[in-house]
C-alpha positions as CSV (number, residue, x, y, z in Angstrom):
1,M,-35.0,-56.1,16.1
2,G,-33.3,-57.6,18.2
3,K,-35.9,-58.6,20.8
4,R,-38.0,-59.9,17.8
5,L,-34.8,-62.2,16.8
6,K,-33.9,-63.2,20.5
7,P,-35.7,-66.8,19.8
8,A,-33.7,-67.7,16.9
9,A,-30.5,-66.9,18.9
10,D,-31.2,-68.4,22.2
11,A,-32.1,-71.5,19.7
12,D,-28.9,-71.7,18.2
13,P,-25.9,-71.8,20.4
14,N,-23.6,-71.0,17.4
15,H,-25.6,-68.2,16.1
16,P,-23.1,-65.9,14.2
17,Y,-25.1,-62.6,15.6
18,A,-25.9,-64.3,19.2
19,E,-24.3,-61.0,20.8
20,W,-25.5,-58.4,18.6
21,I,-29.2,-60.2,19.5
22,A,-28.5,-60.1,22.9
23,E,-27.4,-56.4,23.6
24,Y,-30.3,-55.4,21.6
25,S,-33.0,-57.7,23.2
26,S,-31.5,-57.0,26.8
27,E,-34.1,-54.8,29.3
28,W,-31.5,-52.4,29.9
29,Y,-31.1,-51.9,26.0
30,Q,-34.9,-52.1,26.0
31,E,-35.8,-49.6,29.0
32,T,-33.0,-47.3,26.9
33,A,-35.0,-47.3,24.0
34,R,-38.6,-46.5,25.6
35,S,-37.2,-43.3,27.5
36,A,-35.8,-42.6,24.1
37,V,-39.2,-42.6,22.8
38,E,-40.6,-41.0,25.8
39,H,-38.3,-37.8,25.5
40,I,-38.6,-37.3,21.9
41,E,-42.4,-37.5,22.4
42,A,-42.4,-34.8,25.2
43,L,-40.0,-32.7,22.8
44,A,-42.9,-32.9,20.1
45,A,-45.6,-32.1,22.3
46,R,-43.8,-29.2,23.2
47,G,-43.7,-27.6,19.8
48,G,-44.3,-30.0,16.9
49,S,-46.6,-28.6,14.6
50,E,-48.7,-31.2,12.0
51,A,-46.1,-29.6,9.3
52,R,-43.0,-30.1,11.4
53,F,-44.6,-33.7,11.7
54,Q,-44.9,-34.3,8.3
55,E,-41.2,-32.7,7.4
56,I,-39.8,-35.1,10.2
57,A,-41.5,-38.3,9.0
58,E,-40.4,-37.9,5.1
59,I,-36.8,-37.3,6.3
60,F,-37.1,-40.4,8.4
61,A,-38.4,-42.5,5.9
62,T,-35.5,-41.0,3.4
63,A,-32.9,-42.1,6.0
64,S,-34.9,-45.7,6.6
65,R,-34.4,-45.9,2.6
66,A,-30.7,-45.0,2.7
67,E,-30.2,-48.0,5.9
68,A,-32.1,-50.2,3.7
69,A,-29.6,-49.7,0.7
70,F,-26.6,-49.4,2.7
71,W,-27.3,-53.1,4.2
72,Q,-28.8,-54.2,0.7
73,M,-25.6,-53.1,-1.4
74,G,-23.6,-56.1,1.2
75,L,-26.1,-58.9,0.7
76,D,-25.7,-58.1,-3.2
77,R,-22.0,-57.9,-3.2
78,A,-22.4,-61.2,-1.2
79,A,-24.5,-63.1,-3.3
80,T,-22.5,-62.3,-6.4
81,G,-18.9,-63.0,-4.4
């Protein structure tokens, strides 16, 4: 997300999330994320079955919906302020 948002922050020196975007778009963070993905994929290759993958995918989808709902609450509250 930070990498995708970086052009907007670079274009606006007063961007309210510039510090966050800089951190999450940094090469250090990007390399850490790549390394984590590689590690998780290696773990999955060692013992993950298709059934387990489906179970984990459902857990991830549920967690993602909960995360989105969490942030949406704040946006909704701000809109009704």
